[in-house]
N, C-alpha and C positions, 0 to 999 in steps of 0.2 A: 260265343263263350258266355256262360252264366255268370251271375254276380259273384257267387262263391268261387268260381274258377278264376275270375279276374282278381279277386282279393288274394287268393292263394298264389297266383302268378306273381303279383306284386311282392308278397312276402318272400317268395322263393327268389325273386330277383334281388331284393335287398340283402338277402343272406349271402350273396356273392361278394359283398364288401368285406374287407378284412376285419376280423374281430366282431362281426355281427352274427349272433346266433338267432335261434328261432324267436325267443322272447323279444330281443331288441328289434328284430325285423317286424314283428307284429306291432310293437309299440310305435315304430316309425310309420308303418302303413296306416294304422288306426288314427294316429295324430294327423297325418297328411289328409286323409279322407274326411275326418270329422271336424278338424279345426283349421286346416290350412289348404284348402283346395287350390287357391291361387298360388300358394307356394309350391304345391305339387306340379302345377302347370309350368311355373318358372323353372323348376328343377328338371322337368321333362324336356323342355325346349333347350335349356343349357346343355344337358347331357347329349341330346341329339346333335346340337351344333358342334360340340367338342369332338364327338366321334367322327363327324364328317370332315372337320377342318384341321384338327390337330394331327401333326405327323412328326417324324423324327428329323432333326437337323442333319443336313448332309455332311457336316464337318464333325460335330461333337456328339450327335445321336440323342440329344435331349429333346424335349417337346417344343414344337414351334408351329406357327401357322404358315410361315414362309418356308422357302427352301433352306435358308440358313438362319439360325436364331440371332437375336439382338446381341447376345454376348459375343458370339463369334465375329459379328460385324463391327463391334466396337473397337475402333482404331486406338483408343486410349489404353487398351488392355495389353499386358506384357505377353507377347506371343512366344517368348522363349520358355515360359513355364506352362506345363500342362498338368492339371490336376485330374486324376482318375478317380471317379466315384461310381458307386453301384447303381444309383437311381437319380431321377430328377429331384426327388425330395431331398436327397443328400446334397445335391448341388445347391438347391435353394437354401438349405441350412448354412452352408459355407458362405453363400452370398450375403445372407442376413448379418453375418459378423462384420462385413465391411473390411476384413483383414486381408483378403486375397484379391489381387487384381490381374491374375493371369487368365488363361483359358482352361477349358474343361474337356474331358471325354467321359461320357456316361455309358457305362457297360450295359445297363438295363438288366442287371443280374450279377450273379457270382458263380464261380465254378462249383459244381455240386454233382460229382459222379454218381452218387447214390440216387439222385433225382434225374439222372440222365442229362445234366447240363454240362456241356463241354466247352472248349475254347471257341468253337465255331458259333455256338449259341449266344455268346456274350460279345461277339465281334472283336476278338483279339487281333485278327489280321488287320482289320480296319484301324484299330488302336495303334498297332505297330507301324503301319503305313503313315499314320498321322504323326506319331512321335519321331519318326525318322525322316521328316520332311525337310530337314536342313535348317529349320528355324528353332525347333525345340531343343533346349540344352538341359533342362531339368524336368523330370517327371515326378510328381508328388503323388504317392499312393495313399489315397484316402478311402480305401475300402473299410468296411466295418471290422471290428475286432472280434468277429466270430470265427469259428474254425474254417468255414468256407471263405470268409473275407480274407483271412490270413493266407489261406492256400492260394487264393486268387492273386493277392499282392505278391506272394513269393514267385509264382509263375511269371507274372508280368515283370517283376524286378529282375529276375535271372535272365529273362529273354532280352530285356533292353540294356541291362548293365553290360552284357556281352558285346553290345554294339556301341559302347562308349558313351552312353548317356548317364548323366548324374541322376541317381535314384534317391529319393527321400521318402520317408514314411511319416504320417502324422504321429506326433508324440502321444503317449498315453501315460496316465498317472493319476494322482490323487486330485479329485475335483476341488476347485477353489471353494473355500468356506466349509469344507467337510472336516470331520474329526476322524483321526486315524482308527480309533477303536471301532468305528462303524463302517469303515471301508473294507471291501472284500479282500482276501489275502492275495488273490491273483493280481489285482490292481496295485496293491502295495509292492509286490514283488517286481512288477514291470516298472513301477516308478523308481525303485531302487536301481534296477539294472540300467534304466535309461536316464539316470540322473545326469545333470550337467553343471 
């Protein structure tokens, strides 16, 4: 492979990252090759190691290096609560709050019929099996507030509510510290409807 081909291959590879266009990929490639070759080597080794060793948790489907993740193995967590999120990044955000001490199920996506993503693709059967294990009493739907996230929460909620589980949804509303005149109308409408 020639030098130009290697550089182009690197730029093309970097463009696979979300939000990275041609210019950003070029900037990253040129920076790594011109100013931080050691960093490029570290990045290469870390990416290679992660691809080889990181897999899905057998219980919650998040990323782990073992068969079951540390969260699922933590006996101090409340196993009666199961929080359903779309991605490991969403799980990480909830964990950083320190406000939730139950367990998780990570869908690794959301229902999106237009993109060909159905219930099988996001593991709904595995979720239902987990939620109906006899230990879980409450399922917290923490999917995103997008059209697909709402549809996913609705399908899960209807399916599990019919089986006698308590279903709750993350609250939505006006962010703390914001001024009403700058908040979008949909958020204000939901905040009014969901007031307590």
